[in-house]
N, C-alpha and C positions, 0 to 999 in steps of 0.2 A: 769221716768215720760214721757219723750219725746217718748220713744218706745211705752208706753201704749197708749198715745194720737194718735200716728201714726197708730197703728194697730186698734184702735177704729174707727178712721175716715175711714180706708179702709173697716172695717166691715160695717159701716154705708152706704158707697157708694154701696157696693154689695147688702145690704138689699134693698136700694132704687132701684137698677137695677132689683132686683127680683120683686118688686111691679110694675115697669114699664113693665116688661115682662108679668106679669099677666094681665095688662090692654091692651095688644095686640101689644106693640111696639116690633119691630124686634131687634135681638141681635146686628146687625151692627149699627142700629140707637142709641141704648143705649151706645155702645162703643164710637160712634162719639160725643155724647153729653158729656160723661165723659171726653173726651180728648179735649174739646172745650176751651182751655186756651185763645185763641184770640177772642172768642165770634163772630166768623164769619163762623162757620161750615155750618150754614143754607145757606148762600150765596154760600159757596164752593160746596156743593153737588148739588145745583141747577144751578151753573154757572152764578150767578147774580152779579151785581155791579162790583167790580174790578176784579172778576173772569170771567167776560164775554168775555175777550180777549183770554182765554185759551181754547184749544180743550179738548174733553172728556178724552183723554189719559193722558194729563198733570194734569187734575183735579184728576183723579184716583191715579196718582203717589203721589200727595200732600196728599190726604186722607190716603193712605197706609202709607206714611212716618210719618204722625201724629200718627196714631194708633200704628205702630211698635215702634216709638221713645218713646211714653208714656209707652208702655208695657215694653220696655227694662229698662227705668228709674225705673219703679215700681219694676221690678225684681231685679235690682241692690240694691235698698233700702231694699227690703225684705230679700235678701240673706245676707246682711251685718249682720242681726240679726240671721236669721235662719241658715245660713252657720256656723256662729260662734258657735251656740249651738250644731249643729251636729258635728263640729270639736272637741269640748270639750268632747262630748260623746265618740267619737272614740279615742281621746287621752287618756282618762281615762281607756280605755280597751287595750291600747298598740298598736293601729293601726296607730298612726301618731306621729310626733315629734313637738316640739314647733314651729319650722320654718314651719312645715306642716300646723299648725293651721293658721298662718298668710297667707300662700299661699292659703289654701282652703277658707279662709274668704274673703280676699281682691282681689284675682285673678278674680273670676267670677264677683264680684261687679264692679271692675274697667273695665273689658271688656264690661259688659252690660251698664254701665254708659257712657263710651266713645262712644259705638255704638249708643246708644239712643240719645246722644247729637249731634252726627254727622248727624243723620237723621233729627232731629228737626232743626238744623242750616241750613241744605240743603233746607228743605221745607220753612223755614222762608225767606231764600234768594229769593226763587221763588215767594213767596207771596209779598215781598217788591217790586220786579220787576213789578209784576202785578199791585200793588197799584200805583206805580210811573207812569206807562204808562196810567192807567185809569184817574188819577188826571190831567195828562197833556192834555188829550183829552176832557173829559167831567165831570170828577168826582167832581171838585170843584164847578162848576156851579150847578150841580145836587144836591149836598149836601146843598148848600146855598138855592136852591129853596125848598128843603124839609123842611129846617129849617123855612123859611118864611111861608110856608103852615101850618106847625105845630103851629107856633105862632098865625096865624090868626084863626085857629080852636079853640085854647085855649082861645083867647080873646072873640070869639063868644059864648063860653060856659058860660061866665059871672061868677056869684057867685057859680055856680055848681062845680067849680074847686077851691079847697082851696088855698088861697094866690096868685093864678095866676102865671104868668111866671116870674115876677120880672123885675128889670130895665134892659134895653137892652143897648148894646154898651159899656160894661164894660171890654173889652178885656185887656186894659192897666192895670187895677187893678189886673187882674189875673196874668199877666206877672210880675207885681211888687211882687205879692204874691209868685210866683215861685222863684224870686230872693231872697226874704226874707227866703224862705225855705232853699235855698243853704247856705245863711249866717248862719242860725241857725244850719245847719248841721256842718259847719266848726267850729262854736263856741263850739259845743258839741264834735265833732269828734277829733279835733286837741288836746285839753287837755287830752281827754281820751286816745288817742293813745300815746302821749308823756309819760304820766304816765305809761301806760301799757308797752311800749317799755323799759323805764328806769327801771322799777321794774323787768322786765324779764332779762335785760342785767346785772343788779347789781349782782344777785347771780352767774351768769356765770363768771363775772369778779372776784368775790370773790373766786370761785373755783380755778381760775388761780393764783390770786395774793397772797392769804393768804398761807404762808408756813406751812407745816406740821412739828411738832416739836418732835414727839415721838422718832424717831430714833436718832435725835441730842441729846435730853435729855438723852437717854440711853447711848450713847457714852460718854457724859460728866460725867455721873454717874459712869461708869465703870472706868474712869481715876482718880476718887477721891482717890484711894488708894495711889497714888503717891504724894498727896499734902503734906504729912509730910516730903518730901525730898526737899521742897522749901528752898531757902536761906532766911535769914532774910532781910526784906526790909529796905531801908534807907529813912527816911522821908525827908532828905536834897535834894534828887534828884527831880528836877523840872519836873512836868508832861509833859510840852512842850518839854523838853530835851529828855525825854524817848520816846515821840512820834516821834521826829526827828531821834533818834537812830533806831527806828523800820522802818522808811522810808529809812534810809541809808542802812539797811540790805537788803531791797527789791531791791535796785538798784546796788548791787555789780556786777561788770562785765560790767559797762557802758551802762546799759539799759536806753532808753529815756522815759521820762514821757509822759502820754497821756494828752489830753485836760482836764483842771481843776484838774489835778493830780500834787501835789507839787513835785518838784525835790528834790534830796537829798542835805542836807547841807554839808555832807562830801562825795565826789564822789570817788569810788574805781574802777578804770578802769580794774584792774586785777580781774578775776573771782576767786571763791573759789578753783576751780580745773582747770587744764589745759584743760581737755576735759570731762565734766560731762556726755556726751553721751556715752563715753567709760568706764569711771570708776570715782567714783562709781555710781550705778544706784539709783537716789533719789526716785524712785517709787517702788523699791523692798520692800516687806514687811519684808524681813529677813536681809536686808543689814546692819542695825545697829548692830545686833547680830554678823554678820560675821566680821565686822570691829574690834569688841572688843574681839572676841574669839581666834584670832591668833596673834602671835607677828609680829612686823614689818618686820622681816627678811623673813617671809614666803610669802610676797607679791612680785610681780615682780618688776624689777627696775623702770618701768614706774609708777606702782601703788605706790611704795614708794615715788617717786618724787611728785606725786599728793598729797599724805597724808602730806608730809613735807611742801609743798607749803601752804596748808591750815593751818597747825599748826602755821605758822609764819605770817599768813595774818593779816594785820593791822585792818581789820574790826572786828576781835574778840573782840576788845575793846568796840564795840557797844553792843555786847551781854552781856559783863560784866556790863555795865551801865544799860541796860534794865532789866537784871535779878534781880537787886537790887532795882528797882523802886517800890514804893508803889502804885503810880497811873501813868497812861500813858494817855496823850492826843492824842489819835489816830487820831482824826478828824483834829486838827490843823497841825499835822505832815504829814498827807496823802494828804489832799485836799487843793486847793487854796481858801483862804478865803478873803473877804466874798463871799458867793455863789451868782451867778448872779440871777436876778429876774426870768429869764426864766427856771432855772434848777429845777428839782423835785428830790425827794429822789430816785426814780427809775433810774434817769439819772446818778447817781454817778459812777465814774470809780470803777471797782471791785478791791478788794485786790489781790495782786499778789501771788496766792497760790503756783505755782511751784517754784518761787524764794524763798519763805519762807521754803519750804520743803528742797530745796537744802541747804539753810543756816543752817537748823537744822542738816542735815546730816554732814555738815562741822564741827559742834561742836563735833559730834561723832568721826569724823576723827581726830580732834585735841586731843580728849581724848585717842584715840588709840595710837597716837604717844607718848603722855605723859606717858602712862602706860608702853609702850615698852622701854622708855628711863629712867625708874626708878623714874618717878615723879607721883606716884600713887595718892597722895593727890591732886595734881593739876588735874589729870584726873577725880577724883570724883567731885571736885568742878566744873569742866567744864560741867559734865553731870547734876549736880544739877542746874547750871545756865540755861541749856537747858530746864529742867523741869519747872523751875520758869518762864521762858519766855513763855512757853506754857500755864501755868495757868494765867499769866497776860492777855493773849489773851482770854482765856476761861472766865475769870471774868469780863473783861473790854472792850472787842471788841464790837463795835457798830453794827456789822453785823453777820449773821449766818456763813458766810465764815470765819470771824475772829475766832469765837468760834470753828469751825471745825479745822482751822489751829492750834489753841491752843491745841486741843485734840491730833492732829497728832504729834505735837512737844513734848508734854508731854509723849505720848506713845513711841515715838522714844527714848527719854531719858530713859524711864523705861526699854525698851528692852536692851539698851546698859548698863544700870546700873546693871541689872541681870548678864549679861556676865562679867562685870567688877568684881563683887564680886567673881565669880567663878575663874576668871583669877588670882586674888590676894590671893586666898586661904581662902575665906570667904563663903564657901558653905551654911552655916546656914543662913547668911544674904540673899543670893541669893534665897534660898528656901522660906524664910519668905516673901520676896518681891513677888516672883512668886505666893505664896499661897494667899497673900492679893489681888493682882491684879486679880487673877482668881475668888476669892470670890466676889470682887466688881463687876466684869463683870457678874457673875451668878446672883447676887442680882439685878443688873440693868435690866438684861434680864427677870428675873422672875417678877419684878415689872411691866414690860410692857406686859408680856404675859397675854392674856385674856382681855386686854383693847381694847374695840371695837372702831375703828376709828369713830370719830364724823362726823355727816353730817355738811354741811357748816353753816346751821342756828344755830345749837348748838355750833359750834366752835366760830362763831361770837358773840354769847351771852356771851361766856366765855372770849373773848379777853380783854375787859376792866379790868377785875380783874387780868388777867395774866400780863398785862402791869405794874401793880402796885406791883406784887409779886417779892420781892427781891431775892428769891431763884431760880427764873427762869433765864435762860441764858440772858445776857443783849442784845446780838445781836438779839435774838428772840423777846425780849420786844421792842427793837427799830423798828424792821421790822413790828411787829404786830401793833405798834402805827401808823406807816406811812401808812400801808395798810388799817387799820380800819378808820383812819382819812380821807382817800381818798374815801373809799367805803361806809361808814356808811350813808351819806345822800342819796345814791342811792339805798339802800336796805331797807330803812325805809320810808314809804309813808308820814308819818307826818313830818319828817325832810326834806324830799324832797320838800314839799310844803311850810312849815313854817320856814325852816332853823333850825340849831341846837338850843337847848333850854339851860336853865341854868344848868340843870343836866349834859349835854354834856360839857359845858364850865368848870364846876367844875371838871369833870374827867380829862380834859386836863391840868388843873392847878396841880392836884395831880400827873399826869404823869410827868409833868415838874420837880416837886420836887424830884421824885424818880429816874428819868433818868439822869438829868443834874448834873454832878459832877465837870467837868473841863471846862475851857473857850471855847474850840472848840465845845463842845457838846451843847452850847447855840445856835450856828449857825446851828448845825445839827437839833436841835429841831425845830427851826423856819422853816427849810427846810421841815421837816416831816409834820409840821402843814400846809404848803402851799398847800398840796394835789396835784391834777393832773395838776393844772394850774401854779404852781410856785408862789413865793411871789409877783410877779408883778401883778398877777390876770388878765393876758391877756386872751382874749376870744379865744376859739378853733375855727378853721376855718372848712369849709365844710358844706354840706347840713345837715348832721345829727345834728351837733352842732346848726345850725340855727333853725332847726326844733324843737329841745328841748327848745331853748331860747324863742320860741313863747309862751310857756306855763309857763316855770319856770323862765323867766325873765333874764336868762343868760345861756351861754353855759356851765358854770361850773356845 
């Protein structure tokens, strides 16, 4: 519509110019009138009023600058449409590329616009200088005199002029009106801009903050074939004790806790291995199979010493307890409670992924020593403990990192268990396990194949239901709840202005019922509910926060 109106106006101006030419006006005069945006071209071409101080050469320069500047701006505006159309025609016939369309369209438009603006700015500067000089010498008195003469002639006309000239000396009222216009502008502009900025930033933040779950869900689904190898849980194990055992494992080797990270209740200064950078490599994809596929005697003396050190490490008891736990209170074991008012869900110290991977490999090393020393049943039990610990994190970890660590530990135990079966002469069991794992992996991959990644708006619409879905990863549900609770008011115009409604509150209550199962998760839920400001509700600082608070009543 804008393009149609613009070309219609241009057509109308040219038709009017044609009629003017038919009446005898010269082409240059027609162009000067068309470009008379300041309504002073008549004085300019005659050198009258504020142009009286300029010589003919300077007058000609200003006239040419106006004509050329207006022509360049018109060319830039026209080319934006015409150039794009021509570029599309050329591209459809193979003469240009997508980047060539942008260049052919915007390049000439930008050059013409910049050149036209430069000419107009230059002539405006010259005109302002002439006006200032003229007003300083005679302009103000002359204009006042003309105004008085005009008023006198108007009054002498009497009733022949409708309504007359009106009340005189009302300059203060017009100045007040100008101030009111500024106030009205701010009243309308500030809320509009804050709403516009916030609704624009909300989806951008959502793109960054909302995690993608397709790959994580696929990995967890592929590991499901190992679930049948879990050990039987013991209801007598207290969830808080299991959470403490999990944290103790993360600090084997004398690692120091970070801020707001809970220290271990049982500290083990000795590491799992003498030198994990040398042997074994915890990040090798094949290391678990390699440790179980050969007897202890085939390792070097240093490697044998490392394996034996792990096999007798006192922290193995932590794995034994954790593997038999029915529930684990990860939150109370990992972080210092209660959380401070200034903390948010995104500020929580991350789980120690490398430490847990090394700890998982330590269990494989323990099984390797056990099977090499004739304790095959103990070796199988050790590997099943590792798999059980992995699924405990898959099922109950409150972050995606926990779920991923659980998948890694379970798969590490699965790799080692396959080699264990072959090592002890149970190839049928090894082949059955390998086939089940391969089938589960193929099924998970096939289920994901063809699934189109959702755009952020579709994803956000599905988040509330996913948070309440018991089959989804708990870490994913926790992180989705925290992210959605932070972003939802910023991506919904109604909630941004009026706040969350009863529907939103009811959803949060249902989310609490499905997510909170142990004591520490009550504190975590309150932290996730607190959003970007923390439970203390302190205001954000800075210009942007204050700007938003002008309209929304608070920087939150």
